C-alpha positions as a Markdown table, in Angstrom:
| # | Residue | x | y | z |
|---|---|---|---|---|
| 1 | Met | 45.5 | -41.4 | -71.6 |
| 2 | Met | 46.6 | -42.0 | -68.3 |
| 3 | Lys | 47.6 | -38.7 | -67.8 |
| 4 | Ser | 43.5 | -37.2 | -68.7 |
| 5 | Ile | 42.6 | -39.6 | -65.9 |
| 6 | Tyr | 45.1 | -38.2 | -63.0 |
| 7 | Phe | 43.4 | -34.4 | -64.6 |
| 8 | Lys | 40.1 | -35.7 | -64.3 |
| 9 | Leu | 40.5 | -37.1 | -60.7 |
| 10 | Ile | 42.3 | -34.6 | -59.3 |
| 11 | Phe | 40.1 | -31.8 | -61.0 |
| 12 | Gly | 37.1 | -33.7 | -59.7 |
| 13 | Ser | 38.3 | -33.9 | -55.9 |
| 14 | Leu | 39.1 | -30.2 | -55.7 |
| 15 | Ser | 35.6 | -29.8 | -57.0 |
| 16 | Ala | 34.4 | -31.5 | -54.8 |
| 17 | Val | 36.1 | -30.0 | -51.4 |
| 18 | Leu | 35.5 | -26.7 | -53.4 |
| 19 | Cys | 31.6 | -27.7 | -53.5 |
| 20 | Ile | 31.7 | -28.7 | -49.7 |
| 21 | Ala | 33.6 | -25.4 | -48.5 |
| 22 | Leu | 31.2 | -23.4 | -50.2 |
| 23 | Ser | 27.9 | -25.6 | -48.9 |
| 24 | Cys | 27.7 | -25.5 | -53.1 |
| 25 | Ala | 26.7 | -21.8 | -52.6 |
| 26 | Ser | 25.1 | -21.4 | -56.4 |
| 27 | Ser | 23.0 | -23.9 | -56.6 |
| 28 | Thr | 21.3 | -23.4 | -52.8 |
| 29 | Pro | 19.1 | -20.4 | -52.6 |
| 30 | Glu | 20.4 | -17.5 | -50.9 |
| 31 | Thr | 19.0 | -17.8 | -46.8 |
| 32 | Lys | 16.7 | -14.2 | -46.0 |
| 33 | Ser | 18.2 | -12.2 | -43.3 |
| 34 | Thr | 16.3 | -11.1 | -40.8 |
| 35 | Pro | 16.2 | -7.5 | -39.4 |
| 36 | Thr | 16.1 | -6.8 | -35.4 |
| 37 | Tyr | 14.4 | -4.9 | -33.8 |
| 38 | Ser | 14.4 | -2.7 | -30.0 |
| 39 | Glu | 12.1 | -4.4 | -27.3 |
| 40 | Pro | 8.6 | -1.8 | -27.0 |
| 41 | Ser | 8.4 | -0.5 | -23.6 |
| 42 | Asp | 6.2 | -2.0 | -21.0 |
| 43 | Ala | 3.8 | 0.9 | -21.3 |
| 44 | Phe | 4.2 | -0.2 | -25.5 |
| 45 | Lys | 3.1 | -3.3 | -24.8 |
| 46 | Ala | 0.0 | -2.4 | -22.8 |
| 47 | Tyr | -1.1 | -0.5 | -25.6 |
| 48 | Trp | -0.9 | -1.7 | -28.6 |
| 49 | Tyr | -0.6 | -5.4 | -27.3 |
| 50 | Ser | -4.0 | -5.6 | -25.6 |
| 51 | Gly | -5.7 | -7.5 | -28.4 |
| 52 | Leu | -8.0 | -4.4 | -29.6 |
| 53 | Gly | -7.3 | -2.1 | -32.3 |
| 54 | Glu | -7.2 | 1.8 | -32.2 |
| 55 | Val | -10.5 | 3.5 | -33.4 |
| 56 | Asn | -10.0 | 7.3 | -34.3 |
| 57 | Thr | -12.7 | 9.4 | -35.9 |
| 58 | Phe | -12.3 | 12.6 | -37.5 |
| 59 | Glu | -14.4 | 15.4 | -39.0 |
| 60 | Leu | -13.5 | 15.4 | -42.6 |
| 61 | Lys | -13.0 | 18.7 | -45.3 |
| 62 | Gln | -11.4 | 17.1 | -48.1 |
| 63 | Ala | -10.4 | 18.8 | -51.6 |
| 64 | Arg | -11.9 | 17.5 | -54.7 |
| 65 | Tyr | -12.5 | 19.4 | -57.9 |
| 66 | Gly | -11.5 | 22.5 | -57.2 |
| 67 | Glu | -13.8 | 22.2 | -53.8 |
| 68 | Leu | -14.2 | 21.2 | -50.3 |
| 69 | Arg | -16.5 | 18.8 | -49.5 |
| 70 | Ala | -17.9 | 17.5 | -46.2 |
| 71 | Gly | -16.9 | 14.1 | -45.3 |
| 72 | Glu | -16.0 | 11.5 | -42.6 |
| 73 | Ala | -12.6 | 10.0 | -41.8 |
| 74 | Val | -11.2 | 6.9 | -39.5 |
| 75 | Gln | -7.9 | 6.5 | -38.8 |
| 76 | Ile | -7.6 | 1.9 | -37.3 |
| 77 | Tyr | -4.4 | 1.7 | -35.6 |
| 78 | Val | -3.7 | -2.1 | -34.3 |
| 79 | Thr | -0.9 | -4.1 | -34.0 |
| 80 | Glu | -0.3 | -7.4 | -35.4 |
| 81 | Pro | 1.9 | -10.4 | -36.6 |
| 82 | Phe | 3.0 | -10.2 | -40.2 |
| 83 | Asp | 4.5 | -13.0 | -42.5 |
| 84 | Ser | 7.7 | -11.4 | -44.0 |
| 85 | Asp | 8.1 | -13.6 | -46.8 |
| 86 | Lys | 4.2 | -13.6 | -48.0 |
| 87 | Gln | 3.6 | -10.2 | -47.0 |
| 88 | Val | 0.4 | -10.6 | -45.3 |
| 89 | Lys | -1.1 | -11.1 | -41.9 |
| 90 | Ser | -0.3 | -14.6 | -40.5 |
| 91 | Asp | -3.0 | -17.3 | -39.8 |
| 92 | Gln | -0.8 | -19.1 | -37.7 |
| 93 | Glu | 2.4 | -16.9 | -36.5 |
| 94 | Asp | 5.9 | -18.7 | -36.9 |
| 95 | Gly | 9.4 | -17.9 | -37.5 |
| 96 | Asn | 8.8 | -15.9 | -40.4 |
| 97 | Asp | 7.1 | -13.2 | -38.8 |
| 98 | Val | 7.4 | -9.2 | -37.8 |
| 99 | Arg | 5.3 | -8.2 | -35.2 |
| 100 | Val | 3.9 | -4.5 | -37.2 |
| 101 | Met | 1.8 | -1.9 | -36.6 |
| 102 | Lys | -1.2 | -2.0 | -39.3 |
| 103 | Ile | -3.1 | 1.8 | -39.9 |
| 104 | Asn | -6.3 | 1.2 | -42.1 |
| 105 | Asn | -7.1 | 4.9 | -43.1 |
| 106 | Val | -10.6 | 5.4 | -44.9 |
| 107 | Lys | -12.3 | 8.4 | -46.1 |
| 108 | Lys | -15.6 | 8.9 | -46.8 |
| 109 | Phe | -17.1 | 12.3 | -49.3 |
| 110 | Leu | -19.6 | 12.9 | -51.5 |
| 111 | Thr | -19.2 | 15.1 | -54.9 |
| 112 | Gly | -22.3 | 15.9 | -56.2 |
| 113 | Ile | -24.5 | 13.1 | -56.8 |
| 114 | Tyr | -22.1 | 10.4 | -56.4 |
| 115 | Pro | -19.6 | 9.3 | -53.4 |
| 116 | Tyr | -16.0 | 8.1 | -53.1 |
| 117 | Ser | -14.5 | 6.1 | -50.9 |
| 118 | Val | -10.8 | 5.9 | -49.8 |
| 119 | Met | -8.9 | 3.4 | -48.2 |
| 120 | Thr | -4.8 | 3.0 | -47.3 |
| 121 | Ser | -3.2 | 0.8 | -45.4 |
| 122 | Ala | 0.4 | 0.4 | -44.3 |
| 123 | Phe | 2.1 | -1.7 | -42.4 |
| 124 | Thr | 5.3 | -0.5 | -40.8 |
| 125 | Pro | 7.6 | -3.3 | -38.3 |
| 126 | Val | 7.4 | -2.3 | -34.4 |
| 127 | Asp | 10.3 | -0.3 | -33.4 |
| 128 | Thr | 10.5 | 2.6 | -30.8 |
| 129 | Glu | 13.9 | 3.1 | -30.4 |
| 130 | Ala | 14.6 | 3.3 | -35.2 |
| 131 | Phe | 12.7 | 4.4 | -38.0 |
| 132 | His | 11.8 | 1.6 | -40.6 |
| 133 | Gln | 9.8 | 1.8 | -44.1 |
| 134 | Pro | 6.5 | -0.4 | -44.6 |
| 135 | Met | 7.3 | -3.4 | -45.6 |
| 136 | Lys | 3.8 | -3.0 | -47.4 |
| 137 | Ala | 1.4 | -0.2 | -48.4 |
| 138 | Thr | -2.1 | 0.0 | -50.1 |
| 139 | Ser | -4.3 | 1.8 | -51.6 |
| 140 | Ser | -7.5 | 1.7 | -53.8 |
| 141 | Val | -10.1 | 4.4 | -54.7 |
| 142 | Gln | -14.0 | 4.2 | -55.4 |
| 143 | Glu | -16.7 | 6.0 | -56.9 |
| 144 | Trp | -19.4 | 5.7 | -59.2 |
| 145 | Cys | -16.7 | 6.1 | -62.2 |
| 146 | Gly | -14.5 | 3.0 | -61.4 |
| 147 | His | -12.2 | 2.2 | -58.8 |
| 148 | Ala | -8.4 | 1.7 | -58.8 |
| 149 | Phe | -5.7 | -0.1 | -56.7 |
| 150 | Ile | -2.4 | 0.2 | -55.7 |
| 151 | Gln | -0.2 | -1.7 | -54.2 |
| 152 | Met | 4.0 | -2.0 | -53.1 |
| 153 | Asn | 5.6 | -4.4 | -51.2 |
| 154 | Gln | 9.4 | -5.0 | -50.1 |
| 155 | Val | 12.0 | -6.0 | -51.9 |
| 156 | Ala | 15.1 | -6.3 | -51.7 |
| 157 | Asn | 16.0 | -3.3 | -53.4 |
| 158 | Gly | 13.2 | -1.0 | -52.6 |
| 159 | Tyr | 9.7 | -1.8 | -53.7 |
| 160 | Arg | 7.6 | -3.8 | -56.1 |
| 161 | Ala | 4.6 | -1.3 | -57.9 |
| 162 | Arg | 1.7 | -2.7 | -59.0 |
| 163 | Leu | -1.3 | -0.1 | -60.6 |
| 164 | Phe | -4.4 | -1.2 | -61.6 |
| 165 | Ser | -6.7 | 1.5 | -63.3 |
| 166 | Tyr | -9.3 | 1.8 | -64.9 |
| 167 | Phe | -7.9 | 4.6 | -66.7 |
| 168 | Glu | -6.1 | 3.5 | -69.7 |
| 169 | Ser | -3.1 | 6.0 | -68.5 |
| 170 | Glu | -3.0 | 4.5 | -65.4 |
| 171 | Gly | -3.2 | 1.2 | -65.7 |
| 172 | Asp | -2.4 | -2.0 | -65.6 |
| 173 | Lys | 1.6 | -1.3 | -64.4 |
| 174 | Asp | 3.9 | -3.9 | -62.4 |
| 175 | Phe | 7.2 | -2.2 | -61.6 |
| 176 | Glu | 10.3 | -1.7 | -59.2 |
| 177 | Met | 10.9 | 1.5 | -57.4 |
| 178 | Lys | 13.9 | 2.4 | -55.0 |
| 179 | Ala | 13.9 | 2.4 | -51.2 |
| 180 | Glu | 12.5 | 5.8 | -51.0 |
| 181 | Ile | 10.3 | 6.8 | -47.9 |
| 182 | Leu | 6.8 | 6.4 | -48.4 |
| 183 | Glu | 4.9 | 9.2 | -47.2 |
| 184 | Asp | 1.6 | 6.5 | -46.0 |
| 185 | Gly | 4.3 | 5.1 | -43.1 |
| 186 | Leu | 5.0 | 7.8 | -41.8 |
| 187 | Trp | 1.5 | 7.5 | -39.6 |
| 188 | Thr | 2.4 | 5.0 | -37.8 |
| 189 | Ser | 6.6 | 5.5 | -37.6 |
| 190 | Leu | 4.5 | 8.7 | -35.6 |
| 191 | Arg | 2.7 | 6.8 | -33.1 |
| 192 | Met | 5.3 | 4.3 | -32.1 |
| 193 | Asn | 8.3 | 7.6 | -31.7 |
| 194 | Pro | 8.2 | 10.8 | -33.3 |
| 195 | Glu | 11.6 | 11.3 | -32.4 |
| 196 | Ala | 12.9 | 8.3 | -34.6 |
| 197 | Leu | 11.0 | 10.3 | -38.0 |
| 198 | Pro | 13.0 | 11.2 | -40.5 |
| 199 | Val | 14.7 | 14.6 | -40.6 |
| 200 | Gly | 16.0 | 16.9 | -43.6 |
| 201 | Lys | 15.8 | 16.4 | -47.5 |
| 202 | Phe | 14.6 | 13.1 | -48.8 |
| 203 | Lys | 13.0 | 11.5 | -51.6 |
| 204 | Val | 9.2 | 10.5 | -50.9 |
| 205 | Val | 6.8 | 9.2 | -52.4 |
| 206 | Pro | 3.5 | 10.3 | -51.7 |
| 207 | Ala | 0.7 | 8.9 | -49.9 |
| 208 | Leu | -0.9 | 7.0 | -52.7 |
| 209 | Thr | -3.8 | 8.5 | -52.7 |
| 210 | Tyr | -3.0 | 11.6 | -53.5 |
| 211 | Ile | -1.3 | 10.1 | -56.7 |
| 212 | Arg | -4.1 | 8.4 | -57.7 |
| 213 | Leu | -6.7 | 11.6 | -56.7 |
| 214 | Leu | -4.0 | 13.8 | -59.0 |
| 215 | His | -3.5 | 11.3 | -61.3 |
| 216 | Ile | 0.3 | 12.5 | -60.8 |
| 217 | Glu | 3.2 | 10.4 | -62.1 |
| 218 | Phe | 4.1 | 7.7 | -59.4 |
| 219 | Thr | 7.7 | 8.0 | -57.6 |
| 220 | Ala | 9.6 | 9.6 | -55.5 |
| 221 | Tyr | 9.5 | 13.5 | -55.4 |
| 222 | Asn | 12.1 | 16.1 | -53.8 |
| 223 | Ala | 10.8 | 17.2 | -50.4 |
| 224 | Glu | 11.4 | 18.5 | -47.1 |
| 225 | Leu | 10.5 | 16.7 | -43.4 |
| 226 | Arg | 10.1 | 19.0 | -40.3 |
| 227 | Leu | 9.6 | 18.3 | -36.8 |
| 228 | Ala | 8.7 | 20.5 | -34.5 |
| 229 | Glu | 7.2 | 20.7 | -30.4 |
| 230 | Asn | 6.2 | 22.4 | -28.1 |
| 231 | Glu | 4.8 | 21.6 | -24.7 |
| 232 | Asn | 1.9 | 19.3 | -25.7 |
| 233 | Glu | 2.2 | 18.9 | -29.2 |
| 234 | Ile | 4.5 | 17.7 | -32.1 |
| 235 | Val | 3.8 | 19.0 | -35.5 |
| 236 | Tyr | 5.3 | 16.8 | -38.9 |
| 237 | Thr | 5.6 | 18.4 | -41.8 |
| 238 | Val | 6.3 | 16.9 | -45.5 |
| 239 | Glu | 6.5 | 19.5 | -47.9 |
| 240 | Tyr | 7.0 | 18.8 | -51.6 |
| 241 | Pro | 8.1 | 22.1 | -53.4 |
| 242 | Glu | 7.5 | 20.2 | -57.1 |
| 243 | Leu | 4.5 | 19.1 | -56.6 |
| 244 | Lys | 3.6 | 22.4 | -54.2 |
| 245 | Arg | 1.8 | 20.6 | -51.6 |
| 246 | Val | 2.5 | 20.3 | -48.2 |
| 247 | Leu | 0.6 | 17.7 | -45.6 |
| 248 | Arg | 1.1 | 18.7 | -41.5 |
| 249 | Ile | 0.3 | 16.4 | -38.9 |
| 250 | Tyr | -0.4 | 17.4 | -35.3 |
| 251 | Ala | -0.1 | 15.0 | -32.4 |
| 252 | Asp | 0.4 | 14.8 | -29.0 |
| 253 | Lys | 3.7 | 15.2 | -27.8 |
| 254 | Ser | 3.3 | 12.2 | -24.8 |
| 255 | Phe | 2.3 | 8.2 | -25.5 |
| 256 | Pro | 0.7 | 7.2 | -27.2 |
| 257 | His | 0.8 | 10.3 | -30.0 |
| 258 | Thr | -2.6 | 10.1 | -30.8 |
| 259 | Ile | -2.8 | 12.5 | -34.1 |
| 260 | Arg | -5.8 | 15.7 | -33.5 |
| 261 | Arg | -5.6 | 16.3 | -36.7 |
| 262 | Trp | -3.5 | 16.8 | -40.4 |
| 263 | Glu | -4.0 | 19.7 | -43.1 |
| 264 | Glu | -3.0 | 19.0 | -47.0 |
| 265 | Thr | -2.5 | 21.6 | -48.8 |
| 266 | Tyr | -2.2 | 21.8 | -52.6 |
| 267 | Val | -3.3 | 22.9 | -55.8 |
| 268 | Asp | -6.8 | 21.0 | -56.3 |
| 269 | Gly | -9.2 | 20.6 | -59.4 |
| 270 | Trp | -8.6 | 21.7 | -63.2 |
| 271 | Gly | -8.8 | 24.0 | -65.8 |
| 272 | Ala | -10.4 | 27.5 | -64.3 |
| 273 | Ala | -11.9 | 25.5 | -61.3 |
| 274 | Ala | -8.2 | 24.9 | -60.0 |
| 275 | Gln | -7.1 | 26.5 | -57.1 |
| 276 | Glu | -5.0 | 25.8 | -53.4 |
| 277 | Leu | -7.2 | 24.6 | -51.4 |
| 278 | Thr | -6.8 | 22.5 | -47.5 |
| 279 | Thr | -7.9 | 19.6 | -46.5 |
| 280 | Glu | -8.5 | 19.1 | -43.0 |
| 281 | Ala | -9.6 | 16.5 | -40.7 |
| 282 | Thr | -10.0 | 17.4 | -36.8 |
| 283 | Leu | -10.6 | 14.3 | -34.2 |
| 284 | Ile | -13.9 | 13.6 | -33.1 |
| 285 | His | -13.6 | 10.2 | -30.9 |
| 286 | Thr | -10.1 | 7.9 | -30.0 |
| 287 | Glu | -10.7 | 4.3 | -28.5 |
| 288 | Leu | -9.1 | 1.0 | -28.0 |
| 289 | Leu | -11.7 | -1.2 | -29.3 |
| 290 | Pro | -12.7 | -5.0 | -30.5 |
| 291 | Tyr | -13.9 | -3.8 | -33.8 |
| 292 | Trp | -13.5 | -7.0 | -35.4 |
| 293 | Gln | -15.9 | -8.5 | -33.5 |
| 294 | Leu | -19.0 | -5.6 | -33.2 |
| 295 | Asn | -20.3 | -7.4 | -35.9 |
| 296 | His | -24.0 | -7.9 | -35.4 |
| 297 | Asn | -26.9 | -5.0 | -35.9 |
| 298 | Ser | -26.8 | -4.4 | -32.7 |
| 299 | Asp | -23.3 | -2.7 | -32.8 |
| 300 | Ser | -24.3 | -0.6 | -34.8 |
| 301 | Thr | -25.1 | 1.6 | -31.5 |
| 302 | Tyr | -21.2 | 2.0 | -31.3 |
| 303 | Arg | -21.0 | 4.0 | -34.5 |
| 304 | Thr | -23.3 | 6.7 | -32.9 |
| 305 | Gln | -20.8 | 6.4 | -29.8 |
| 306 | Ile | -17.9 | 7.5 | -31.9 |
| 307 | Gly | -19.2 | 10.1 | -33.7 |
| 308 | Leu | -20.0 | 8.1 | -37.3 |
| 309 | Ser | -22.7 | 8.7 | -39.4 |
| 310 | Lys | -25.4 | 6.1 | -40.1 |
């Protein structure tokens, strides 16, 4: 009996010591480490931390149903505080915040009688030295048949992907993917530092709108990424041999690396209408604006100023 009590006392003391030494890690949630990012240059801060957003308007020729459709595209770039835990824009900045560069990539075009409205957003940590994956990417497509929404959130080993769609075969889905490159995050990385873009053969998740419009499997595909440059221009190419799709982005070599145009070539349409087409977008206007404040009826004149239709 005494031996049993003595053993329990010794065992309990050892357990207490071990628990203190290990800080009882088994019962305490792990602390999430926050990655560090390089400090941007003064020129970068003066442009991107000015409290304004960069609005870029493009003339668009969009492939859809085996034909090219005239339309408009708008790319909005802005930096903002981003809550790394909730993965949303912070209402009040705190220790969990990461400064991100956000792109809102908007397209509007008609297919016969009915319109399409497409928007993709990506939130990439600001770093002018190294390449980083977006912490979050979302995409939505609205047209008269219905609408679909995709959201990808960065998790420990990759991304959590959620897809909601009016199509039975596409929605609703909730799954995790490996940390492959997201095509939708390459735009902001190019704007921060083209030299840090990945070059070579990688697994890449294609543009979320392409996945939706072409109804392909939601996964990463083999791709070759190339960066070419001349005296004034850089060309970044993303080529998917399996999908027979090529994206080329043309931008200024000099800061702030304004995107002048892009081309996206792939087989579009189904059945007899299927053919290789090239979606093209050409820059009309770029300007830093407090666009979120320009919401009065009198501010609609800005649309003409930046090259958009009523």
